[in-house]
C-alpha positions, 0 to 999 in steps of 0.5 A: 381555471382549465380554461374549458367552458362548462357551459355546453355541458351544463346544457346538454346535462340540463336537456337531457334531464328534461328529456328524460324527465319527460319520457319518464313522466307517466312512469314517475306519475304511476309509481309515486300514486301506487306509493300513495294507494299503498301508503294510505291504505284507501284500496286494499286487495279483497275489497269490492272497488266501483270506478266511475268508469262503470268498471267494478270488482274486487281488488287482485293485487296493487303494485307500484305501478298498476292495480288489477282488479278482477271483474264480476265476470272473472275478467282482469282489468289492469288500472295504472295507479295514476288514473286510479288515484285521479277517478271518482271510486267507492269501495266496500272493505272486504271485511263489512256486511252489507245490505242489498234489496232485491225487489219482486212484483205481483199483479195487484189482484194477488193475496198480499199476505200469500205473496208475502209468505211465499217471499220469505220462505224462498228467502229463507231458502236461499240462505243455505243456497248462496254463499256470502248472505248472512243466515243468522238474520231474518230477512226483512220485507216491505211493500208498497203499491203501484197502479197495477201492482204490488212491490215487495222489497226484500232486504238482506245481509251479506258479506261480499254483494257480488258472491251473495247476488252472483254466485250460487253454491 
């Protein structure tokens, strides 16, 4: 009506919108992935995660853009939420009791009853020295034989895998 063509204005807005969308593509992907993770609660702060890239540790913080994972070496890895949402990962909730096994080999000529006694005694001592081990259960011990050895497998329950295996009191 005013005699002014709005086609160039609409074209400029369309091209500008496209440029902004392309520039913010990673940020928006991280934002929506972060919202997905926070709403779904598939990963929570304190959970132990193992990512397909081999990184594993405890979730320290989940923000709208990144997730911080404290590795067993006590370093922090910052993972973009978009990569975390797309990756294959497994999580162990922070409130679960887990079972872990420890293999002990002895020479084939060793006395199996004596070896079993020593392993169980050491496991009982560990209950008081290593944090995270569930001390109210008796350790489970099985054994098998190989060509030149006897292998004992000790199973114990732990509260948090990394604490029990890596951090003595």
